[in-house]
Residue frames as qw, qx, qy, qz and C-alpha x, y, z in Angstrom:
[[0.656, 0.394, 0.270, 0.584, 31.20, 79.42, 162.31],
 [0.042, 0.902, 0.096, 0.419, 30.51, 83.12, 162.99],
 [0.609, -0.778, 0.144, 0.054, 32.26, 82.85, 166.36],
 [0.827, -0.082, 0.277, 0.483, 35.29, 81.27, 164.68],
 [0.447, 0.650, 0.210, 0.578, 35.51, 84.13, 162.14],
 [0.239, -0.931, 0.006, -0.276, 35.31, 86.77, 164.87],
 [0.760, -0.571, 0.218, 0.221, 38.02, 85.04, 166.91],
 [0.754, 0.213, 0.272, 0.559, 40.24, 84.84, 163.82],
 [0.215, 0.824, 0.133, 0.508, 39.77, 88.54, 163.12],
 [0.482, -0.864, 0.112, -0.091, 40.66, 89.41, 166.73],
 [0.848, -0.282, 0.253, 0.371, 43.73, 87.21, 166.53],
 [0.625, 0.436, 0.231, 0.604, 45.00, 88.78, 163.33],
 [0.044, -0.923, -0.052, -0.380, 44.41, 92.28, 164.71],
 [0.649, -0.730, 0.202, 0.077, 46.44, 91.47, 167.83],
 [0.846, 0.006, 0.269, 0.460, 49.16, 89.86, 165.75],
 [0.461, 0.626, 0.176, 0.604, 49.62, 92.82, 163.44],
 [0.247, -0.927, -0.011, -0.282, 49.43, 95.27, 166.33],
 [0.701, -0.666, 0.239, 0.088, 52.12, 93.59, 168.38],
 [0.877, 0.070, 0.238, 0.412, 54.64, 92.44, 165.83],
 [0.487, 0.598, 0.143, 0.620, 55.58, 95.89, 164.48],
 [0.420, -0.579, -0.226, 0.661, 57.29, 99.02, 165.79],
 [0.247, 0.954, 0.119, -0.125, 57.16, 102.65, 164.74],
 [0.748, 0.434, -0.048, 0.499, 60.08, 103.71, 162.55],
 [0.149, 0.590, -0.296, 0.736, 60.85, 106.66, 164.86],
 [0.522, -0.308, -0.742, 0.287, 61.00, 105.51, 168.46],
 [0.173, -0.243, -0.398, 0.868, 60.74, 108.99, 169.98],
 [0.323, -0.104, -0.284, -0.897, 57.49, 109.81, 168.15],
 [0.487, 0.093, 0.652, -0.574, 54.20, 109.04, 169.89],
 [0.168, 0.151, 0.906, 0.358, 52.47, 106.34, 167.86],
 [0.198, 0.688, 0.640, -0.278, 49.08, 108.00, 168.34],
 [0.100, 0.738, -0.109, -0.659, 50.32, 111.06, 166.47],
 [0.053, -0.255, 0.791, 0.554, 51.09, 108.83, 163.50],
 [0.005, -0.259, -0.938, -0.229, 47.80, 106.95, 163.33],
 [0.147, 0.479, 0.572, -0.649, 45.22, 109.42, 164.63],
 [0.359, 0.519, -0.134, -0.764, 44.49, 110.82, 161.17],
 [0.053, 0.105, -0.915, -0.387, 44.23, 107.47, 159.40],
 [0.658, 0.192, 0.258, -0.681, 40.76, 106.69, 158.12],
 [0.175, -0.064, 0.953, 0.240, 39.77, 103.24, 156.88],
 [0.612, 0.283, 0.020, -0.738, 36.93, 102.61, 154.46],
 [0.743, 0.166, 0.647, -0.028, 35.27, 99.71, 152.70],
 [0.177, -0.110, 0.652, 0.729, 36.27, 99.22, 149.03],
 [0.477, 0.210, -0.053, -0.852, 33.39, 100.54, 146.90],
 [0.101, 0.104, 0.984, 0.100, 30.71, 97.87, 146.53],
 [0.310, -0.263, -0.425, -0.809, 27.63, 99.97, 145.71],
 [0.514, -0.501, -0.695, 0.040, 26.13, 99.29, 149.12],
 [0.350, -0.907, -0.160, -0.171, 25.31, 101.32, 152.23],
 [0.751, -0.516, 0.056, 0.408, 28.78, 100.69, 153.60],
 [0.569, 0.475, 0.137, 0.657, 30.37, 102.81, 150.87],
 [0.086, -0.812, -0.010, -0.576, 29.61, 105.77, 153.14],
 [0.776, -0.625, -0.065, 0.052, 31.02, 104.22, 156.33],
 [0.390, 0.682, -0.480, 0.390, 34.45, 105.02, 157.77],
 [0.865, -0.435, -0.215, 0.125, 36.52, 103.47, 160.55],
 [0.155, -0.915, 0.362, -0.090, 39.39, 104.65, 162.74],
 [0.464, -0.467, 0.750, 0.068, 41.09, 101.25, 162.77],
 [0.372, 0.299, -0.763, -0.435, 41.85, 98.55, 160.23],
 [0.459, 0.043, 0.819, -0.342, 39.80, 95.37, 160.09],
 [0.094, 0.282, 0.844, 0.446, 36.75, 94.30, 158.12],
 [0.309, -0.226, -0.176, -0.907, 33.59, 96.16, 157.16],
 [0.285, 0.076, 0.778, -0.555, 30.79, 95.52, 159.66],
 [0.632, 0.390, 0.118, -0.659, 28.26, 95.59, 156.82],
 [0.828, 0.449, -0.227, -0.249, 29.73, 93.46, 154.01],
 [0.868, -0.377, 0.289, 0.146, 32.77, 91.89, 155.74],
 [0.713, 0.599, -0.080, 0.355, 35.25, 93.12, 153.08],
 [0.660, -0.283, -0.157, 0.678, 38.75, 94.00, 154.37],
 [0.010, 0.966, 0.150, -0.212, 39.07, 97.74, 155.00],
 [0.666, 0.327, 0.084, 0.665, 41.55, 99.89, 153.11],
 [0.289, -0.448, -0.165, 0.830, 43.15, 103.23, 153.92],
 [0.315, 0.864, 0.387, -0.068, 41.16, 106.16, 152.60],
 [0.533, 0.178, 0.185, 0.807, 43.03, 108.33, 150.14],
 [0.085, -0.790, -0.368, 0.484, 42.62, 111.89, 151.34],
 [0.137, -0.587, 0.275, 0.749, 44.71, 113.67, 148.76],
 [0.192, 0.208, -0.671, -0.685, 43.47, 112.08, 145.54],
 [0.779, 0.108, 0.167, -0.595, 40.16, 110.72, 144.36],
 [0.660, -0.078, 0.742, 0.088, 39.95, 107.07, 143.49],
 [0.034, 0.205, -0.698, -0.686, 40.37, 106.05, 139.88],
 [0.681, 0.323, 0.316, -0.577, 37.11, 105.63, 137.98],
 [0.133, -0.200, 0.891, 0.385, 36.95, 102.56, 135.75],
 [0.695, 0.283, 0.010, -0.661, 34.25, 101.98, 133.15],
 [0.375, -0.076, 0.916, 0.123, 33.62, 98.30, 132.44],
 [0.559, 0.277, -0.301, -0.721, 31.96, 97.99, 129.04],
 [0.401, -0.007, 0.907, -0.127, 29.88, 94.79, 129.04],
 [0.486, 0.162, -0.485, -0.709, 28.06, 93.28, 126.09],
 [0.884, -0.065, 0.156, -0.436, 25.43, 90.54, 126.08],
 [0.969, 0.175, -0.157, 0.072, 27.18, 87.17, 126.43],
 [0.119, 0.787, -0.522, 0.306, 30.31, 88.59, 128.11],
 [0.719, 0.032, -0.648, 0.248, 32.56, 86.03, 129.80],
 [0.580, -0.780, -0.207, -0.110, 31.95, 86.15, 133.56],
 [0.753, -0.456, 0.012, 0.474, 35.52, 85.71, 134.81],
 [0.500, 0.457, 0.169, 0.716, 36.84, 88.07, 132.14],
 [0.068, -0.687, -0.015, -0.724, 35.30, 91.00, 133.97],
 [0.718, -0.651, -0.169, -0.178, 34.56, 89.61, 137.45],
 [0.825, -0.151, -0.156, 0.521, 38.22, 88.81, 138.19],
 [0.345, 0.318, -0.033, 0.882, 39.53, 92.31, 137.36],
 [0.362, -0.695, -0.216, -0.582, 36.48, 93.82, 139.09],
 [0.799, -0.537, -0.227, 0.147, 37.55, 92.12, 142.33],
 [0.663, 0.019, -0.085, 0.743, 41.10, 93.44, 141.93],
 [0.109, 0.467, 0.091, 0.873, 40.05, 97.04, 141.32],
 [0.550, -0.693, -0.273, -0.379, 37.44, 96.97, 144.10],
 [0.804, -0.446, -0.197, 0.340, 39.98, 95.75, 146.66],
 [0.530, 0.116, 0.005, 0.840, 42.40, 98.41, 145.43],
 [0.067, -0.594, -0.397, 0.697, 39.78, 101.05, 146.23],
 [0.018, -0.035, 0.472, 0.881, 38.88, 102.10, 142.69],
 [0.513, 0.371, 0.370, -0.680, 35.39, 103.14, 141.62],
 [0.121, -0.001, 0.880, 0.459, 34.07, 100.63, 139.09],
 [0.552, 0.397, 0.336, -0.652, 30.90, 101.12, 137.07],
 [0.480, 0.160, 0.809, 0.300, 29.36, 99.17, 134.21],
 [0.336, 0.523, -0.155, -0.768, 28.37, 100.45, 130.78],
 [0.489, 0.215, 0.808, 0.249, 26.59, 98.79, 127.88],
 [0.074, 0.233, 0.507, 0.827, 25.02, 99.99, 124.65],
 [0.456, -0.541, -0.334, -0.623, 21.64, 100.10, 126.35],
 [0.278, -0.400, 0.598, -0.636, 20.51, 99.98, 129.96],
 [0.891, -0.087, -0.154, -0.419, 18.49, 96.85, 129.38],
 [0.742, -0.456, 0.490, -0.036, 19.67, 93.72, 131.22],
 [0.518, 0.552, -0.634, -0.155, 22.47, 91.69, 129.68],
 [0.948, -0.245, 0.151, -0.136, 23.09, 87.99, 130.27],
 [0.009, 0.707, -0.702, -0.077, 26.62, 86.66, 130.75],
 [0.107, 0.237, -0.958, -0.117, 27.17, 83.25, 129.17],
 [0.573, -0.274, -0.594, -0.494, 23.46, 82.60, 129.48],
 [0.547, -0.260, -0.711, 0.357, 23.80, 82.42, 133.28],
 [0.290, -0.476, -0.407, 0.723, 24.07, 85.72, 135.13],
 [0.158, 0.808, 0.428, 0.373, 21.83, 88.72, 134.45],
 [0.408, -0.290, -0.165, 0.850, 23.38, 92.17, 134.92],
 [0.141, 0.915, 0.376, 0.044, 21.71, 95.56, 134.83],
 [0.556, 0.288, -0.031, 0.779, 24.30, 98.08, 133.53],
 [0.243, -0.572, -0.340, 0.706, 24.83, 101.27, 135.50],
 [0.176, 0.663, -0.108, -0.720, 24.90, 103.40, 132.34],
 [0.759, 0.524, 0.360, 0.141, 24.38, 103.26, 128.61],
 [0.570, 0.062, 0.219, 0.790, 26.76, 104.79, 126.09],
 [0.044, 0.746, 0.354, 0.562, 24.37, 107.74, 125.93],
 [0.376, -0.857, -0.019, -0.351, 24.77, 108.84, 129.56],
 [0.863, -0.194, -0.249, 0.395, 27.98, 107.29, 130.88],
 [0.256, -0.949, 0.115, 0.145, 30.17, 109.60, 132.99],
 [0.411, 0.747, -0.511, 0.106, 33.84, 110.20, 132.28],
 [0.943, -0.318, 0.056, 0.085, 36.31, 107.54, 133.35],
 [0.194, -0.790, 0.547, 0.198, 40.04, 107.39, 133.95],
 [0.182, -0.262, 0.921, 0.223, 40.19, 103.83, 132.61],
 [0.768, 0.230, -0.122, -0.585, 38.12, 102.05, 129.97],
 [0.316, -0.274, 0.908, -0.015, 37.98, 98.26, 130.18],
 [0.728, 0.270, -0.280, -0.564, 36.70, 95.74, 127.62],
 [0.506, -0.258, 0.804, -0.176, 36.13, 92.01, 127.87],
 [0.205, 0.150, -0.851, -0.459, 35.64, 88.89, 125.79],
 [0.226, 0.348, 0.876, -0.246, 32.63, 86.70, 125.34],
 [0.320, 0.739, 0.577, 0.134, 30.53, 87.66, 122.32],
 [0.275, -0.552, 0.052, 0.786, 32.84, 90.66, 121.84],
 [0.220, 0.207, 0.623, 0.722, 31.82, 90.84, 118.18],
 [0.059, -0.791, -0.607, -0.051, 28.51, 92.33, 119.31],
 [0.255, -0.847, -0.064, 0.461, 30.53, 95.35, 120.46],
 [0.318, -0.458, 0.445, 0.701, 33.31, 95.65, 117.88],
 [0.219, 0.300, 0.742, 0.559, 30.94, 95.17, 114.95],
 [0.033, -0.838, -0.540, 0.075, 28.65, 97.93, 116.20],
 [0.380, 0.509, 0.060, 0.770, 29.60, 101.37, 114.75],
 [0.349, -0.819, -0.103, -0.444, 27.80, 103.19, 117.58],
 [0.818, -0.545, -0.009, 0.183, 29.82, 101.41, 120.23],
 [0.731, 0.096, 0.085, 0.670, 33.10, 102.00, 118.40],
 [0.129, 0.703, 0.116, 0.690, 32.27, 105.66, 117.93],
 [0.575, -0.792, -0.073, -0.194, 31.56, 105.94, 121.66],
 [0.845, -0.307, 0.035, 0.436, 34.98, 104.43, 122.45],
 [0.568, 0.346, 0.145, 0.733, 36.74, 106.80, 120.08],
 [0.035, -0.757, -0.139, -0.638, 35.12, 109.95, 121.42],
 [0.681, -0.662, -0.268, 0.161, 35.92, 109.36, 125.11],
 [0.221, 0.824, -0.234, 0.466, 38.04, 112.16, 126.52],
 [0.220, -0.705, 0.518, -0.432, 40.78, 112.25, 129.18],
 [0.984, -0.151, -0.058, -0.079, 41.16, 108.49, 129.37],
 [0.236, -0.780, 0.579, 0.012, 44.44, 107.64, 131.09],
 [0.196, -0.293, 0.930, 0.100, 44.49, 103.90, 130.46],
 [0.787, 0.139, -0.270, -0.538, 42.78, 101.27, 128.35],
 [0.323, -0.299, 0.876, -0.195, 42.47, 97.68, 129.51],
 [0.777, 0.158, -0.307, -0.526, 41.22, 94.55, 127.76],
 [0.505, -0.248, 0.814, -0.142, 40.81, 90.89, 128.59],
 [0.581, 0.246, 0.770, 0.092, 40.53, 88.09, 126.06],
 [0.360, 0.445, 0.579, 0.580, 38.76, 89.18, 122.84],
 [0.083, -0.908, -0.276, 0.305, 37.99, 92.56, 124.38],
 [0.394, -0.418, 0.375, 0.727, 41.17, 93.49, 122.50],
 [0.306, 0.399, 0.677, 0.538, 39.15, 93.44, 119.27],
 [0.035, -0.912, -0.406, 0.044, 37.12, 96.42, 120.52],
 [0.318, -0.767, 0.201, 0.520, 40.33, 98.40, 121.05],
 [0.446, -0.066, 0.645, 0.616, 41.59, 97.19, 117.67],
 [0.234, 0.652, 0.639, 0.333, 38.45, 98.25, 115.80],
 [0.136, -0.950, -0.209, 0.189, 38.68, 101.65, 117.49],
 [0.549, 0.729, -0.164, 0.374, 42.19, 102.12, 116.09],
 [0.435, -0.846, 0.265, -0.157, 43.76, 102.33, 119.54],
 [0.821, -0.326, 0.422, 0.203, 46.10, 99.39, 118.92],
 [0.695, 0.702, -0.007, 0.156, 47.42, 100.54, 115.55],
 [0.466, 0.654, -0.425, 0.418, 51.23, 100.30, 115.43],
 [0.415, -0.574, 0.545, -0.448, 51.27, 98.78, 118.91],
 [0.306, 0.130, -0.943, 0.036, 51.87, 95.31, 120.33],
 [0.648, -0.201, 0.213, -0.703, 48.96, 93.39, 121.80],
 [0.093, 0.057, -0.994, -0.012, 47.70, 89.96, 122.75],
 [0.671, -0.117, -0.037, -0.731, 44.36, 88.23, 123.21],
 [0.846, -0.114, 0.443, -0.272, 42.77, 84.83, 123.88],
 [0.361, -0.362, 0.773, 0.376, 44.90, 82.06, 122.34],
 [0.480, 0.393, 0.767, 0.163, 42.15, 80.90, 119.97],
 [0.282, 0.906, 0.300, -0.099, 41.69, 84.46, 118.69],
 [0.400, -0.606, 0.320, 0.608, 45.31, 85.40, 118.02],
 [0.389, 0.117, 0.673, 0.618, 45.18, 84.54, 114.31],
 [0.123, 0.781, 0.583, 0.187, 41.95, 86.44, 113.84],
 [0.216, -0.902, -0.060, 0.368, 43.38, 89.56, 115.48],
 [0.415, -0.412, 0.498, 0.640, 46.50, 89.32, 113.34],
 [0.341, 0.325, 0.730, 0.495, 44.60, 88.74, 110.10],
 [0.050, 0.827, 0.537, 0.160, 41.93, 91.40, 110.55],
 [0.165, -0.984, 0.026, 0.065, 44.17, 94.11, 111.99],
 [0.845, 0.284, -0.069, 0.447, 47.54, 93.98, 110.20],
 [0.128, 0.790, -0.219, 0.558, 48.69, 97.24, 111.80],
 [0.658, -0.646, 0.266, -0.280, 48.90, 95.49, 115.17],
 [0.328, 0.457, -0.813, 0.151, 51.94, 93.50, 116.29],
 [0.857, -0.322, -0.072, -0.396, 50.10, 90.47, 117.69],
 [0.075, 0.531, -0.800, 0.270, 52.14, 88.58, 120.29],
 [0.842, -0.172, -0.464, -0.216, 51.72, 84.96, 121.35],
 [0.765, -0.199, -0.499, 0.355, 52.44, 83.28, 124.68],
 [0.129, 0.291, -0.308, 0.897, 52.17, 86.52, 126.64],
 [0.164, -0.485, -0.772, 0.377, 50.11, 86.72, 129.81],
 [0.121, 0.915, 0.317, -0.218, 49.62, 90.41, 129.09],
 [0.541, 0.315, 0.157, 0.764, 51.19, 93.17, 127.00],
 [0.204, -0.827, -0.275, 0.446, 51.69, 96.61, 128.54],
 [0.508, 0.545, 0.254, 0.617, 52.10, 99.39, 125.97],
 [0.176, 0.089, -0.224, 0.954, 52.12, 102.14, 128.55],
 [0.408, 0.026, 0.158, -0.899, 48.60, 103.54, 128.23],
 [0.825, 0.075, -0.237, -0.508, 47.10, 100.26, 126.98],
 [0.273, -0.311, 0.898, -0.150, 47.19, 96.82, 128.60],
 [0.798, 0.110, -0.340, -0.485, 45.84, 93.82, 126.70],
 [0.443, -0.370, 0.787, -0.219, 45.71, 90.40, 128.34],
 [0.225, 0.039, -0.927, -0.297, 45.23, 86.82, 127.23],
 [0.518, -0.373, -0.563, -0.525, 42.04, 84.96, 128.09],
 [0.697, -0.545, -0.426, -0.189, 39.92, 84.77, 131.21],
 [0.721, -0.601, -0.175, 0.297, 42.18, 84.31, 134.27],
 [0.580, 0.153, 0.038, 0.799, 44.96, 86.37, 132.66],
 [0.077, -0.771, -0.229, -0.589, 42.75, 89.39, 133.25],
 [0.655, -0.738, -0.137, 0.086, 43.43, 89.13, 136.98],
 [0.721, -0.182, 0.095, 0.662, 47.18, 89.33, 136.32],
 [0.299, 0.481, 0.260, 0.782, 46.71, 92.31, 134.03],
 [0.331, -0.836, -0.252, -0.358, 44.50, 94.09, 136.56],
 [0.724, -0.603, -0.048, 0.331, 47.03, 93.54, 139.36],
 [0.605, 0.089, 0.185, 0.769, 49.72, 94.87, 137.04],
 [0.055, 0.696, 0.273, 0.662, 47.68, 98.00, 136.37],
 [0.552, -0.816, -0.160, -0.066, 47.20, 98.56, 140.10],
 [0.759, -0.325, 0.057, 0.561, 50.96, 98.14, 140.59],
 [0.420, 0.377, 0.239, 0.790, 51.57, 100.78, 137.92],
 [0.154, -0.752, -0.253, -0.589, 49.09, 103.26, 139.36],
 [0.560, -0.760, 0.060, -0.325, 49.50, 102.74, 143.10],
 [0.080, -0.657, 0.727, -0.181, 52.67, 100.70, 143.52],
 [0.508, 0.146, -0.847, -0.062, 53.62, 97.05, 143.84],
 [0.001, 0.015, 0.815, -0.579, 52.59, 96.87, 147.49],
 [0.541, 0.182, 0.184, -0.800, 49.03, 97.96, 146.67],
 [0.705, 0.231, -0.528, -0.413, 48.79, 95.14, 144.13],
 [0.323, 0.144, -0.895, 0.271, 50.20, 92.65, 146.64],
 [0.280, 0.057, 0.608, -0.740, 47.51, 93.61, 149.14],
 [0.692, 0.229, -0.100, -0.678, 44.77, 93.07, 146.57],
 [0.624, 0.243, -0.729, -0.145, 46.21, 89.67, 145.61],
 [0.102, 0.106, -0.855, 0.498, 46.43, 88.68, 149.28],
 [0.471, 0.115, 0.402, -0.776, 42.83, 89.64, 150.03],
 [0.760, 0.288, -0.256, -0.523, 41.70, 87.63, 147.00],
 [0.753, -0.292, 0.589, 0.008, 43.88, 84.68, 148.07],
 [0.770, 0.632, -0.081, -0.031, 45.38, 84.78, 144.58],
 [0.575, -0.655, 0.447, 0.201, 48.63, 83.07, 145.50],
 [0.794, 0.220, 0.438, 0.360, 49.54, 82.09, 141.93],
 [0.275, 0.961, 0.033, -0.019, 50.33, 85.65, 140.86],
 [0.725, -0.107, 0.154, 0.663, 53.76, 86.19, 139.35],
 [0.049, 0.886, 0.094, -0.451, 54.28, 89.98, 139.15],
 [0.101, 0.718, -0.455, -0.517, 55.38, 91.20, 135.76],
 [0.520, 0.013, 0.829, 0.205, 54.63, 87.90, 134.00],
 [0.524, 0.763, 0.377, -0.041, 53.98, 89.69, 130.75],
 [0.571, 0.323, 0.168, 0.736, 55.65, 91.98, 128.25],
 [0.218, -0.824, -0.260, 0.454, 56.37, 95.38, 129.79],
 [0.483, 0.464, 0.260, 0.696, 56.79, 98.04, 127.13],
 [0.181, -0.863, -0.099, -0.462, 55.71, 100.76, 129.55],
 [0.190, -0.691, 0.512, -0.474, 56.84, 101.60, 133.08],
 [0.667, -0.003, -0.734, 0.127, 58.16, 98.72, 135.18],
 [0.494, -0.697, 0.098, -0.510, 56.63, 98.92, 138.69],
 [0.947, -0.317, -0.027, 0.037, 58.67, 95.94, 139.89],
 [0.606, 0.616, -0.336, 0.375, 62.17, 97.16, 139.14],
 [0.095, -0.634, 0.534, -0.551, 62.95, 97.87, 142.81],
 [0.778, -0.291, 0.346, -0.436, 61.60, 94.52, 144.04],
 [0.904, 0.305, -0.282, -0.103, 63.50, 91.92, 142.08],
 [0.331, 0.541, -0.673, 0.381, 66.61, 91.73, 144.29],
 [0.824, -0.426, -0.344, -0.144, 66.05, 88.91, 146.76],
 [0.630, 0.143, -0.473, 0.599, 69.46, 89.39, 148.38],
 [0.079, -0.396, 0.272, -0.873, 68.21, 92.36, 150.39],
 [0.736, -0.356, -0.091, -0.568, 65.40, 90.23, 151.85],
 [0.785, 0.066, -0.605, 0.121, 67.47, 87.19, 152.84],
 [0.197, 0.277, -0.634, 0.695, 68.79, 88.60, 156.16],
 [0.489, -0.204, 0.275, -0.802, 65.23, 88.75, 157.58],
 [0.801, -0.022, -0.509, -0.316, 64.38, 85.14, 156.80],
 [0.266, 0.193, -0.834, 0.443, 64.17, 82.99, 159.91],
 [0.537, -0.568, -0.613, -0.116, 62.21, 82.13, 163.03],
 [0.044, 0.448, -0.325, 0.832, 61.73, 84.66, 165.82],
 [0.074, -0.277, -0.782, 0.554, 60.32, 84.76, 169.32],
 [0.253, -0.437, -0.425, -0.751, 56.70, 85.80, 169.50],
 [0.491, -0.464, 0.166, -0.718, 53.90, 86.26, 172.02],
 [0.819, -0.329, 0.277, -0.379, 53.55, 83.94, 175.01],
 [0.519, -0.415, 0.734, 0.140, 56.58, 81.87, 174.11],
 [0.792, 0.465, 0.396, -0.014, 55.35, 81.09, 170.60],
 [0.448, -0.265, 0.476, 0.709, 57.24, 81.64, 167.35],
 [0.518, 0.771, 0.142, -0.341, 56.78, 83.61, 164.13],
 [0.679, -0.028, 0.504, 0.533, 58.49, 82.71, 160.88],
 [0.292, 0.800, -0.105, -0.514, 59.50, 85.03, 158.08],
 [0.661, 0.053, 0.646, 0.377, 60.02, 83.58, 154.62],
 [0.076, 0.402, -0.391, -0.824, 60.32, 84.69, 150.99],
 [0.699, 0.511, 0.434, -0.249, 57.52, 84.36, 148.46],
 [0.452, -0.225, 0.580, 0.640, 59.57, 83.46, 145.41],
 [0.327, 0.626, 0.627, 0.329, 56.72, 84.26, 143.00],
 [0.025, -0.969, -0.231, -0.087, 56.33, 87.80, 144.28],
 [0.576, 0.291, -0.291, 0.707, 59.94, 88.22, 145.45],
 [0.307, -0.641, 0.104, -0.696, 58.62, 89.50, 148.75],
 [0.104, 0.160, -0.844, 0.501, 58.47, 88.60, 152.44],
 [0.637, -0.433, -0.320, -0.552, 55.65, 87.07, 154.43],
 [0.234, -0.381, 0.718, -0.533, 55.12, 86.07, 158.06],
 [0.618, -0.152, -0.734, -0.237, 53.82, 82.71, 159.23],
 [0.265, -0.242, 0.616, -0.702, 51.83, 82.47, 162.46],
 [0.592, 0.113, 0.674, -0.427, 49.85, 79.38, 163.39],
 [0.476, 0.167, 0.783, 0.364, 50.24, 78.09, 159.80],
 [0.321, 0.864, 0.387, -0.030, 48.64, 81.25, 158.36],
 [0.559, 0.079, 0.179, 0.806, 50.60, 83.62, 156.10],
 [0.011, 0.928, 0.265, -0.261, 50.57, 87.42, 156.14],
 [0.620, 0.588, 0.055, 0.517, 52.38, 89.68, 153.63],
 [0.453, -0.692, -0.031, 0.561, 55.17, 91.96, 154.79],
 [0.476, 0.841, 0.137, 0.219, 56.38, 95.00, 152.86],
 [0.694, -0.152, -0.015, 0.704, 60.01, 96.05, 152.57],
 [0.047, 0.979, 0.197, -0.019, 60.36, 99.79, 153.13],
 [0.235, 0.834, -0.429, 0.255, 64.13, 100.05, 153.45],
 [0.508, 0.262, -0.747, 0.340, 66.99, 98.46, 155.32],
 [0.207, -0.097, -0.811, 0.539, 65.70, 96.87, 158.54],
 [0.350, 0.217, 0.323, -0.852, 62.22, 98.37, 158.15],
 [0.074, -0.249, -0.887, -0.381, 59.14, 96.42, 157.12],
 [0.436, -0.009, 0.217, -0.874, 55.43, 97.23, 157.26],
 [0.233, 0.213, 0.946, -0.071, 52.30, 95.10, 157.43],
 [0.062, 0.545, 0.716, 0.431, 48.82, 95.32, 155.95],
 [0.220, -0.856, -0.439, 0.162, 47.82, 97.97, 158.46],
 [0.291, 0.841, -0.100, 0.445, 50.75, 100.24, 157.66],
 [0.632, -0.747, 0.204, 0.009, 52.40, 99.48, 161.02],
 [0.497, 0.701, -0.493, 0.138, 56.14, 99.07, 161.06],
 [0.908, -0.384, 0.041, 0.162, 58.77, 96.77, 162.51],
 [0.180, 0.864, -0.461, 0.092, 62.41, 97.66, 163.10],
 [0.960, -0.027, -0.200, 0.193, 65.03, 94.93, 163.10],
 [0.310, -0.871, 0.381, 0.027, 68.22, 95.17, 165.14],
 [0.810, 0.434, -0.364, 0.154, 71.65, 93.85, 164.20],
 [0.797, -0.541, 0.041, 0.265, 74.55, 92.49, 166.24],
 [0.258, -0.775, 0.386, 0.429, 78.22, 93.41, 166.01],
 [0.437, -0.084, 0.766, 0.464, 78.57, 91.09, 163.01],
 [0.325, 0.255, -0.255, -0.875, 75.84, 93.03, 161.15],
 [0.229, -0.179, -0.925, -0.243, 73.48, 90.07, 161.40],
 [0.516, -0.460, -0.203, -0.693, 69.80, 90.36, 162.31],
 [0.142, 0.106, -0.850, 0.497, 69.41, 89.57, 166.00],
 [0.022, -0.518, -0.822, 0.237, 65.69, 90.32, 166.42],
 [0.038, -0.515, -0.331, -0.790, 63.06, 93.06, 166.50],
 [0.022, 0.206, 0.597, -0.775, 60.95, 95.17, 168.85],
 [0.003, 0.578, 0.767, 0.280, 57.22, 95.77, 168.82],
 [0.070, -0.553, -0.137, -0.819, 55.09, 98.89, 168.99],
 [0.622, -0.634, -0.245, -0.388, 52.97, 98.02, 172.04],
 [0.796, -0.578, 0.071, 0.166, 55.92, 96.88, 174.14],
 [0.454, 0.833, -0.276, 0.157, 58.95, 98.85, 173.06],
 [0.302, -0.694, 0.630, -0.174, 61.08, 97.46, 175.86],
 [0.861, -0.040, 0.500, -0.084, 60.46, 93.89, 174.78],
 [0.185, 0.598, -0.663, -0.410, 63.04, 92.45, 172.40],
 [0.933, 0.154, 0.246, -0.213, 62.01, 89.45, 170.28],
 [0.297, -0.576, 0.683, 0.337, 65.14, 87.50, 169.40],
 [0.704, 0.418, -0.455, -0.350, 65.85, 85.68, 166.18],
 [0.835, -0.320, 0.423, -0.147, 65.94, 82.00, 167.12],
 [0.550, -0.173, 0.700, 0.421, 67.30, 80.43, 163.97],
 [0.271, 0.408, -0.425, -0.761, 67.28, 80.78, 160.22]]
């Protein structure tokens, strides 16, 4: 099994290396990539301090590597967890933010262990007495009343400074509501708790049948799995749609429909909804050793992906006739006299032209 995984990783590395070309043909590729540093998404392990010169997977924990952000520090997200918290409520978004390269830490009222749904025991990183500052505060359902009925917890929420965004899943919205952060705003929550939120907090415009509601600085989501959608949406807002697509791909979350919620804040998908600009690239092309590579449209994401040996890989539209892959490498398409795509060239063999075989 281990040998199979290693062979797969080698194959994907070769595929991504050979299928793309630098956007400026007269620039040495090494000058473009020599300063790129890849790191493991933070996982509170020894590999958090490792760095790599090439893309791939972490040699310690096997997580896909991401590009290190040299100019800005990663966002810090405080996950407030109460005893009885719903596992997927917080674990799903935690996966999203970790793959996106954010720093996630857990907070509870005390540092004593908490038990999620009577199954999983968690030791919080901090209590509300010593928690560091965070860019984002996140709250989750599952016995949420233990938090929103506790004046000390609510006071802690209210006194946090310099918070850029608030995020809730399921009945975690009640914690934001009790703190007054949702007054005169629209919000949603778990379907069985909608009436309770509406009744107990009349200043909130409670919305039904919404996967998530984005108020700009506050995102509330429906129950459990909807938290993954809301977390991907927040990543798209902060780092762009392509960053969210990468996280969804790594998680194999192929049911994601970007923007499947109410957007009252910024729309990070506005430049990605036009499928007509992607249609010319759809088709089957020549590939290595006489094989073929297909390019198709993901209608959920309104994006392109490549198919090699029945495996799919996301492609990212950067502009007319220019795409990039997960590694940040680029491919340049060429057109014929009729302005139709005729094929592409690759980075490692710039003299080799891979023709478009058929649509």
